[in-house]
C-alpha positions, 0 to 999 in steps of 0.5 A, spaced: 467 498 513 474 496 513 478 497 518 485 501 517 491 503 521 499 505 520 504 508 524 511 510 522 516 512 528 520 518 525 526 517 528 526 510 524 527 506 531 523 499 529 518 495 532 515 489 531 508 487 528 505 485 535 502 491 536 499 492 530 496 485 529 493 486 536 490 493 534 487 491 528 485 485 531 481 490 535 477 492 529 475 485 527 467 489 527 469 491 521 471 486 517 467 479 515 474 475 516 474 476 508 481 478 508 487 482 512 494 484 511 501 487 513 506 492 510 512 493 513 518 498 511 526 496 513 524 488 513 529 485 510 536 489 512 541 484 510 538 485 502 535 492 503 538 493 496 534 489 492 527 488 490 524 483 495 518 481 489 513 476 494 510 472 489 502 467 490 503 461 487 497 457 485 503 451 485 511 450 485 511 447 477 510 450 472 508 458 474 514 459 478 519 456 472 516 461 468 516 466 473 524 464 474 526 465 467 523 471 466 528 474 472 533 470 470 533 474 463 532 481 466 537 480 472 540 476 478 536 473 483 540 473 489 536 470 495 529 465 494 525 461 499 518 460 500 515 465 505 515 462 512 508 460 514 504 457 519 499 452 520 492 456 521 484 452 523 481 458 521 485 459 515 486 455 509 492 455 504 490 457 497 496 459 495 503 459 497 507 465 498 514 465 496 518 471 496 525 473 491 530 478 492 532 481 486 536 486 482 535 487 474 541 487 469 542 494 469 546 493 461 539 490 460 536 497 462 535 504 458 531 509 456 527 511 461 529 516 468 529 510 472 531 504 468 531 499 474 524 501 477 520 501 471 524 495 469 520 492 476 515 495 473 514 491 467 515 485 470 509 486 474 506 487 469 508 481 465 508 476 471 500 478 473 498 478 466 501 473 463 504 468 467 496 464 470 498 462 476 503 467 479 501 473 482 507 478 484 503 483 490 509 486 492 515 489 489 519 494 493 526 494 497 527 493 503 518 492 504 513 487 505 507 485 503 503 479 507 496 478 506 491 473 505 484 472 506 482 471 513 481 474 520 487 479 522 490 475 527 489 469 523 493 472 518 499 475 522 500 468 526 500 465 519 506 469 517 508 469 525 508 477 523 511 479 530 517 476 526 518 482 523 521 488 524 520 496 521 520 503 522 513 503 518 507 498 519 500 499 515 495 494 518 488 493 513 481 488 515 477 488 509 470 488 508 469 486 500 463 490 497 464 490 490 468 484 489 469 477 492 475 477 498 480 473 495 488 473 497 490 478 491 484 482 493 486 483 501 490 489 502 495 493 503 496 493 495 503 495 492 507 498 487 514 499 488 515 502 494 508 505 495 503 501 499 496 503 499 491 501 505 484 504 503 476 504 507 471 506 503 470 505 496 473 508 489 466 509 485 470 513 480 475 507 478 473 506 471 475 513 470 481 512 474 483 505 471 482 508 463 487 514 466 492 510 470 492 504 464 494 509 459 501 511 462 503 503 462 499 501 468 496 494 469 489 493 473 489 485 475 487 484 481 480 486 481 478 491 486 479 498 486 484 499 491 489 497 487 489 503 482 491 508 488 497 504 488 498 505 482 496 513 482 501 514 487 507 512 484 505 516 477 505 521 481 509 521 487 515 518 483 514 519 476 511 527 476 515 528 483 509 532 485 510 532 493 505 529 497 500 535 499 499 536 491 499 529 490 493 529 495 490 535 492 490 532 485 487 525 488 481 528 493 482 536 490 476 541 493 470 543 490 469 548 484 465 552 489 471 552 494 477 554 489 473 559 487 473 563 493 480 562 494 485 567 493 487 568 486 495 565 487 491 558 491 486 559 486 490 557 480 494 551 482 488 547 485 485 549 477 491 547 474 491 540 478 484 540 476 486 540 469 492 537 469 490 530 474 482 530 471 483 523 470 487 521 477 481 524 481 478 520 486 470 520 488 466 516 492 467 515 500 474 514 502 480 513 508 486 512 505 494 512 507 499 512 503 506 509 505 513 510 501 520 509 505 519 517 506 514 516 511 506 516 510 501 520 508 493 519 510 486 523 507 479 522 507 474 523 501 472 530 500 466 530 505 469 525 509 464 519 509 469 515 512 472 516 519 480 518 519 484 519 526 491 520 527 495 521 533 502 522 536 506 520 541 513 522 541 517 521 534 510 515 533 505 518 528 499 513 528 493 514 523 487 510 524 480 508 522 479 508 531 482 511 535 482 505 540 485 501 535 491 506 536 491 506 544 492 498 544 499 500 541 500 506 545 496 509 551 500 515 553 498 519 546 501 527 546 495 529 541 489 526 539 485 528 533 480 528 526 484 531 521 478 535 516 475 532 509 481 532 505 487 534 509 492 530 509 496 527 516 503 527 513 509 524 517 516 524 515 522 520 517 527 525 520 533 526 516 
């Protein structure tokens, strides 16, 4: 039921959030008013070398003091402020959104191939599991996630999303089914430079969660989509799989299809199934994963949720509905419906 939409300008020309707000609002029948959100890449050019940590606070006394004590222990807060918000009649401000531009102290980091990023993951895990009343929901560089419980247009107006600009945008309108709607459960989900929007259900969530937590990740947001962001980080950053192989690990062909492949293809897909059995996702889903270099969209292996792709010049769009894309761009060069499990990949031009 959820509505998803994403766009990348492959030449890195910036777009403001006005168009995606209107596109997502067009799919209001796909939501229930219990969650919506946006992610933008290129949001913070003045602080692009710092991790932008977005935090929901229940209050700005005890949890805020605990978070800032932790951050000051592990690095430097360059700048901090309450994220500007604007009162909306249909949206109740349940949490206080705050942001920190933070850099870990490299003198305290050692022992991994990417110590800064692993330090941020450890901070996110610690805050989200140990500090009551605080939740870090966005933690990448030059990336901002803005979400809440509400309708897409109300969440957009709450954050005044049109004031932000970026070369990648993602939007999500939630219709919660297995869990209640709450601010942390709204999409996009983010970890470091990875952001995820998802329509559907990950029925293999229990297996996926046990698998990803064996690598040190912590699932704290009470929804199946959270695990996808962590799987993207594991496969893409830590294991350095290219986009096509990451998708094949998450949504692999059926064994019957693998058996009919050429020997080289069969060996590759068999190895992926064996190595990443715990990452394989079952259920009906359409997913878009973003990172600073681009976006990747894909569906489950029998396409039980819709996904449409379109191009106009340097811009690639991925959405639940063509009508939403045409709200952003009427003159499209190409529109197509990807096959089940087929990745749609759009990367910035280097």
